[in-house]
MIZA-26776 format. One line per 10 residues: their letters; for each residue x, y, z of C-alpha. Coordinates in steps of 0.001 Angstrom, whole numbers. Layout:
% residues N
A> X/Y/Z  ...
This chain:
% residues 95
MSRAGAVVTT> 9686/11953/592  7072/11391/-2101  3450/10419/-2278  2258/6834/-2322  526/5779/-5523  -3230/5262/-5421  -5076/3384/-8165  -8872/3214/-7894  -10181/66/-9614  -13823/229/-8506
DDDRIRVTTW> -15904/3212/-7459  -19678/2837/-7509  -22559/3638/-5171  -21635/745/-2831  -17838/503/-2636  -14542/2102/-3643  -11475/-116/-4057  -8072/1564/-4032  -4668/-110/-4311  -2002/1868/-2445
TFPGHGDDTG> 1653/1353/-3394  4535/2861/-1422  7773/2586/-3483  10136/3288/-581  10797/4582/2896  8889/7767/3771  6423/7630/875  3040/8639/2276  -666/9066/1616  -858/12631/2851
QHVHGYDYVV> -3171/13669/5671  -6777/12575/5010  -10081/11742/6706  -11953/8539/5900  -15510/9287/4822  -16629/5661/5091  -15944/2528/7119  -13246/537/5345  -11347/-2738/5144  -7604/-2841/4462
VPVTGGRFGV> -6145/-5990/2890  -2324/-5969/3071  -752/-7464/-33  2909/-7392/993  2751/-6566/4673  5175/-4050/6136  5755/-1361/8739  4070/2033/8554  4127/5253/10530  601/6546/11134
TSPEGAVREM> 448/10257/11959  -2588/11903/13561  -3643/15466/12634  -2033/16604/15918  1323/15099/14875  1369/12007/17114  3034/9076/15320  2477/5386/15996  4005/2407/14246  1668/-114/12628
VQQAGAPYLG> 2720/-3490/11268  627/-5046/8515  757/-8783/7849  289/-9902/4232  -3207/-11344/3748  -4444/-10316/7228  -7253/-7763/6713  -8359/-5268/9337  -11206/-2771/9745  -11155/1012/9936
SAGTAHSVAS> -13889/3495/10852  -15391/6472/9075  -14011/9676/10543  -10485/8322/11053  -8013/11115/10286  -4323/10361/9607  -1508/10056/7124  230/6739/6501  3933/6528/5570  6036/3493/4712
LENEPVTFVE> 8871/2613/7084  10221/10/4646  13045/371/2121  11334/-1886/-421  7913/-1397/-2069  4829/-2193/26  1203/-2459/-1096  -2247/-2728/427  -5797/-2635/-903  -8358/-378/774
IELKM> -12066/-1182/356  -14385/1641/1424  -17949/608/2285  -20323/3334/1128  -23466/1630/2464
């Protein structure tokens, strides 16, 4: 298992935009806590395993082009359950 790739394209006093790419099955973000409310925009769609700090795992399915909201304080790691590359864009709202 390896880490997902994160490329930050914008990071100013209002927003941070990060493109996350997961090359294959099991690639993950590592455990983290969101410091800001955020919007995720799936580019490819795909299935992910979301693991809480306590170790509980739930499956999440992203649909390409169907954004969803997340809240500051959310703690988890996200791992790809796909065998092909998957990508999403995360937009953190610092306001």
